C-alpha positions as CSV (number, residue, x, y, z in Angstrom):
1,M,8.6,19.0,-7.6
2,I,12.2,18.8,-5.8
3,R,10.2,18.5,-2.5
4,Y,8.4,15.5,-3.9
5,I,11.6,14.1,-5.3
6,G,13.0,14.0,-2.3
7,K,10.3,13.2,0.2
8,R,9.9,9.6,-2.5
9,L,14.1,9.2,-2.0
10,L,13.6,9.5,1.8
11,Q,10.7,6.7,1.6
12,M,13.4,4.4,0.0
13,I,15.2,4.3,2.9
14,P,12.5,2.3,5.6
15,I,11.5,0.4,2.3
16,L,15.7,-0.6,2.1
17,I,15.6,-1.8,5.4
18,I,12.7,-3.5,5.0
19,V,13.8,-5.5,2.3
20,A,17.5,-5.9,4.5
21,I,15.4,-7.8,7.2
22,L,13.6,-9.5,4.9
23,I,16.1,-11.1,3.2
24,F,18.5,-11.9,6.0
25,T,15.6,-13.5,8.4
26,L,15.0,-15.5,5.1
27,M,18.5,-16.6,4.7
28,S,18.9,-17.5,7.9
29,L,16.7,-19.6,7.5
30,V,17.1,-21.8,4.0
31,P,18.7,-25.3,4.6
32,G,22.2,-25.6,3.7
33,D,25.5,-24.7,5.9
34,P,28.0,-22.2,3.8
35,V,30.4,-23.0,6.0
36,Q,30.1,-26.7,5.1
37,I,30.0,-26.0,1.5
38,M,33.3,-23.7,2.0
39,L,35.3,-26.2,3.6
40,G,33.9,-29.5,2.2
41,D,32.9,-32.8,3.5
42,N,36.0,-33.3,5.3
43,A,36.5,-30.6,7.4
44,T,36.8,-31.1,11.2
45,A,34.5,-30.0,13.6
46,E,37.3,-27.4,15.0
47,Q,37.8,-26.2,11.4
48,M,34.4,-25.3,11.0
49,A,34.2,-23.6,14.4
50,E,36.9,-21.6,13.6
51,A,35.2,-20.7,10.1
52,R,31.7,-19.6,11.8
53,A,33.7,-17.5,13.9
54,N,35.9,-15.4,11.3
55,L,32.5,-15.3,9.4
56,G,30.4,-13.8,12.4
57,L,27.9,-17.1,11.8
58,D,28.6,-17.8,15.7
59,K,26.8,-15.2,16.9
60,P,23.0,-14.6,17.8
61,F,20.7,-14.0,14.9
62,L,19.6,-10.3,16.4
63,V,23.2,-9.6,16.8
64,R,24.1,-10.3,13.2
65,L,20.9,-8.8,12.0
66,G,21.8,-5.8,14.2
67,S,25.5,-5.6,12.5
68,Y,24.2,-6.3,9.6
69,L,21.8,-3.4,9.1
70,V,24.2,-0.9,10.5
71,N,26.9,-1.7,7.7
72,I,24.2,-1.0,5.1
73,L,23.1,2.7,6.6
74,H,26.9,2.8,6.0
75,L,26.7,1.4,1.9
76,D,28.8,-1.8,3.5
77,F,27.3,-4.8,2.1
78,G,30.2,-6.8,3.3
79,N,32.6,-9.8,1.9
80,S,31.7,-12.9,-0.1
81,Y,32.1,-15.9,1.8
82,T,33.3,-17.8,-1.0
83,Q,35.3,-15.4,-2.9
84,G,36.5,-12.7,-0.2
85,T,35.8,-10.1,-2.2
86,A,33.7,-6.8,-1.3
87,V,29.9,-7.7,-2.4
88,G,29.6,-3.9,-3.1
89,K,32.2,-3.4,-5.6
90,E,31.4,-6.8,-6.9
91,L,27.9,-5.2,-8.0
92,L,29.0,-1.8,-9.1
93,A,31.3,-4.2,-11.7
94,R,28.5,-6.4,-12.9
95,F,25.5,-3.7,-12.6
96,P,26.8,-2.4,-16.1
97,K,26.4,-5.9,-18.1
98,T,22.5,-6.7,-16.1
99,L,21.5,-2.5,-17.6
100,T,22.7,-3.1,-20.7
101,L,20.9,-6.6,-21.3
102,A,17.4,-4.8,-19.5
103,F,18.1,-0.9,-21.3
104,F,18.0,-2.8,-24.8
105,S,15.4,-5.1,-23.7
106,I,13.0,-2.2,-22.8
107,V,13.6,-0.8,-26.2
108,F,13.2,-3.6,-28.4
109,T,9.6,-4.2,-25.9
110,V,8.6,-0.4,-26.9
111,V,9.5,0.0,-30.0
112,I,7.8,-3.2,-31.4
113,G,5.1,-3.8,-28.5
114,I,3.3,-0.2,-28.7
115,P,3.0,-0.1,-33.1
116,I,1.5,-3.7,-32.3
117,G,-0.9,-2.3,-29.8
118,I,-1.8,0.8,-31.6
119,Q,-2.8,-1.2,-35.0
120,C,-4.1,-4.0,-33.0
121,A,-6.8,-0.9,-31.7
122,I,-7.5,0.7,-35.3
123,N,-8.5,-2.6,-36.4
124,A,-10.3,-4.0,-33.5
125,N,-11.7,-7.2,-34.0
126,K,-10.5,-7.3,-37.5
127,L,-8.5,-10.5,-38.5
128,S,-5.1,-8.9,-38.1
129,D,-6.3,-7.9,-34.6
130,K,-7.1,-11.5,-34.0
131,I,-4.1,-13.2,-35.0
132,W,-1.6,-10.3,-33.1
133,M,-3.6,-10.8,-29.8
134,F,-3.6,-14.8,-30.3
135,L,0.7,-14.2,-30.9
136,T,1.2,-12.0,-28.0
137,M,-1.0,-14.7,-25.6
138,L,1.7,-17.2,-27.0
139,G,4.6,-15.3,-26.4
140,N,2.8,-14.1,-22.9
141,S,2.8,-17.9,-22.2
142,M,6.6,-18.8,-23.2
143,P,8.9,-19.0,-20.2
144,G,11.9,-16.7,-21.1
145,F,14.5,-19.5,-19.9
146,W,12.6,-21.9,-22.5
147,L,12.5,-19.4,-25.3
148,A,16.3,-18.8,-24.6
149,L,17.1,-22.3,-25.1
150,L,15.1,-22.2,-28.2
151,L,17.1,-19.2,-29.9
152,V,20.6,-20.6,-29.2
153,I,19.8,-23.9,-30.6
154,L,18.6,-22.1,-33.8
155,F,20.5,-18.8,-34.1
156,S,23.7,-20.5,-32.5
157,V,23.7,-24.1,-32.9
158,K,21.8,-24.6,-36.5
159,L,22.4,-21.3,-38.1
160,N,25.6,-20.6,-36.8
161,L,24.5,-16.8,-36.9
162,L,24.7,-15.4,-33.6
163,P,27.2,-16.4,-30.4
164,S,25.6,-18.5,-27.7
165,N,26.7,-17.2,-24.4
166,G,29.2,-14.3,-23.5
167,D,29.1,-10.4,-22.9
168,S,32.1,-9.1,-25.2
169,S,30.0,-6.9,-27.2
170,L,26.8,-6.2,-28.2
171,K,26.5,-9.3,-30.9
172,Y,26.2,-11.2,-27.8
173,F,23.4,-9.4,-26.7
174,I,21.2,-9.9,-28.8
175,L,19.8,-13.3,-28.2
176,P,19.2,-12.5,-24.4
177,V,17.6,-9.1,-25.5
178,I,15.0,-10.8,-27.7
179,A,14.4,-13.9,-24.8
180,N,14.1,-11.4,-22.3
181,S,11.6,-9.3,-24.3
182,I,8.7,-11.9,-25.7
183,G,7.0,-11.8,-22.3
184,S,6.8,-8.4,-22.2
185,L,6.6,-7.0,-25.4
186,A,2.9,-9.1,-25.6
187,D,2.1,-7.4,-22.1
188,I,2.5,-4.0,-23.6
189,A,1.0,-4.4,-26.8
190,R,-1.8,-5.7,-25.2
191,Q,-2.1,-3.0,-22.6
192,T,-1.2,-0.2,-25.8
193,R,-4.7,-1.7,-27.9
194,S,-6.8,-1.5,-24.3
195,S,-5.8,1.9,-23.4
196,M,-6.2,3.2,-27.1
197,L,-9.5,1.8,-27.7
198,E,-10.8,3.2,-25.1
199,V,-9.1,7.0,-25.9
200,I,-10.0,6.4,-29.8
201,R,-13.9,6.2,-29.1
202,S,-13.8,9.7,-26.8
203,D,-15.3,13.1,-28.4
204,F,-12.0,15.1,-28.9
205,V,-10.7,12.4,-31.3
206,V,-13.9,12.6,-33.0
207,T,-13.5,16.3,-33.3
208,A,-9.9,16.3,-34.2
209,R,-11.1,13.8,-37.5
210,S,-13.9,16.3,-38.1
211,K,-11.1,19.0,-38.8
212,G,-9.3,17.1,-41.1
213,L,-6.7,15.3,-39.6
214,S,-4.7,12.8,-41.0
215,E,-5.6,9.6,-39.4
216,R,-2.1,9.6,-38.6
217,D,-1.8,12.7,-36.7
218,V,-5.3,12.1,-35.4
219,I,-3.8,8.4,-33.4
220,W,-0.4,9.4,-33.2
221,K,-0.9,13.2,-32.0
222,H,-3.5,13.4,-30.3
223,A,-4.8,9.6,-29.3
224,L,-1.6,8.2,-27.9
225,P,-0.7,10.8,-25.2
226,N,-3.7,10.7,-23.6
227,A,-3.9,6.6,-23.6
228,L,0.0,7.1,-22.6
229,I,-0.6,7.0,-18.7
230,P,-1.4,3.1,-18.1
231,I,1.2,2.3,-20.9
232,I,3.9,4.2,-18.9
233,T,3.3,2.6,-16.2
234,L,3.6,-0.9,-17.4
235,C,7.0,-0.1,-19.0
236,G,8.4,1.1,-15.9
237,S,7.1,-1.9,-14.0
238,R,8.7,-4.0,-17.0
239,F,12.3,-2.1,-16.7
240,G,12.1,-2.9,-12.7
241,F,11.3,-6.5,-13.5
242,M,13.9,-6.8,-16.1
243,L,16.6,-5.4,-14.3
244,G,15.9,-7.8,-11.3
245,G,14.5,-10.8,-13.5
246,T,17.8,-11.2,-15.9
247,V,18.8,-14.2,-13.7
248,I,17.6,-17.2,-16.0
249,I,18.4,-15.4,-19.3
250,E,21.9,-14.4,-17.6
251,S,22.7,-17.4,-16.6
252,V,21.6,-19.0,-19.8
253,F,23.8,-16.8,-21.9
254,S,26.9,-16.8,-19.1
255,I,26.4,-12.9,-18.7
256,A,28.4,-11.5,-15.9
257,G,26.1,-9.9,-14.5
258,I,24.1,-9.2,-11.4
259,G,21.6,-12.5,-12.0
260,T,24.6,-14.4,-12.5
261,Y,26.6,-13.3,-9.6
262,M,23.7,-13.7,-7.4
263,V,22.5,-17.5,-8.7
264,N,26.2,-18.1,-7.9
265,G,25.7,-16.5,-4.6
266,I,22.5,-18.5,-3.9
267,N,24.1,-22.5,-5.4
268,S,27.3,-21.8,-3.0
269,R,25.1,-20.4,0.0
270,D,26.8,-17.3,0.2
271,Y,24.9,-15.1,2.0
272,P,26.2,-11.4,1.7
273,I,26.3,-11.6,-1.9
274,V,22.6,-12.8,-1.9
275,Q,21.6,-10.8,0.4
276,G,23.5,-7.7,-1.1
277,S,22.2,-8.2,-4.9
278,I,18.5,-7.9,-3.7
279,I,19.0,-5.1,-1.8
280,Y,20.6,-3.5,-4.7
281,I,18.0,-4.4,-7.4
282,A,15.4,-3.7,-4.7
283,F,16.8,0.3,-5.2
284,I,17.3,0.1,-8.6
285,F,13.3,-0.7,-9.2
286,A,12.3,2.1,-6.2
287,F,14.4,4.3,-8.5
288,I,13.0,3.5,-11.7
289,M,9.5,4.0,-10.4
290,L,10.2,7.3,-9.1
291,I,11.6,8.0,-12.7
292,T,8.2,7.1,-13.9
293,D,6.2,9.1,-11.9
294,L,8.0,12.0,-12.9
295,I,7.8,10.9,-16.7
296,Y,3.9,11.1,-15.4
297,A,4.5,14.6,-15.3
298,Y,5.9,15.1,-18.3
299,V,3.2,13.4,-20.1
300,D,0.2,14.8,-18.6
301,P,0.7,18.3,-17.0
302,R,-2.0,17.8,-14.8
303,I,0.0,15.3,-13.0
304,K,2.8,17.7,-12.7
305,A,0.2,20.7,-11.3
306,Q,-0.8,18.1,-8.5
307,Y,3.0,17.7,-7.5
308,V,3.3,21.5,-7.5
309,K,0.0,21.7,-5.5
310,A,1.3,19.3,-2.8
311,G,4.1,21.2,-2.6
312,T,2.4,25.1,-2.1
313,K,0.3,23.6,0.6
314,R,3.2,21.9,2.7
315,K,5.2,25.2,2.5
316,K,2.1,26.9,4.0
């Protein structure tokens, strides 16, 4: 298992390098001059040339790319063009806000979505199942930013129950968590229903019922554990997307996380901010998928045995 974890961690290095190359190239091709945005339209040609030289933007593309990759390998994301601060330190300072939003979003999604999916599977094709499936399809179709604005209008403007922006306490995260979770909650509910429908028709479930076990024990102790693998996969990927996909939600609710930081960097053509944010998110996403694989081994001993077997073969 340790060898497997080490191998996966080493595999992250080329992935992050490829991501760094792609985002550096894309940022070099997007329209807009960061120097002109920094200095304004009244800047002279000499001032712009001096600023480009100070930022290293006057060098050829391959030279700049090579220097950037070397810095990335030393965990140096560079300094912001507009703020002059170290991007790495800013990302570390802002990450707890993004992690808080993503963590409570995935908890809310799992706690609500999985029971809904189980109930739909138990009552498959009944009226309650059809109603829930309609609601999940509706929730999956709602754009997050649109739902966020509706929540602000209802709970902040009309009812004055919850704050509409900020991140100074947990109550500020209630509306963002709901807006960030609805789409994922719908997906997990539908996936849980599908996985449970496959399992509850299995022979071992029939055997468990024939032994006189309660329906609750049959569903939660026998059927659900055997249906968890695809659910865990979806939860892991959704958690990763929440960490990287809270850009709009953070902007709507003025949460000082990585998403807001990246949006500001895009608007000001601040290349180090955008590049550093995406690489940071890519690493977090890859790490979450590693944790997801390890959870597989905890849930299903057969998968753990495969990891151990693979490690034993390499030792031989």
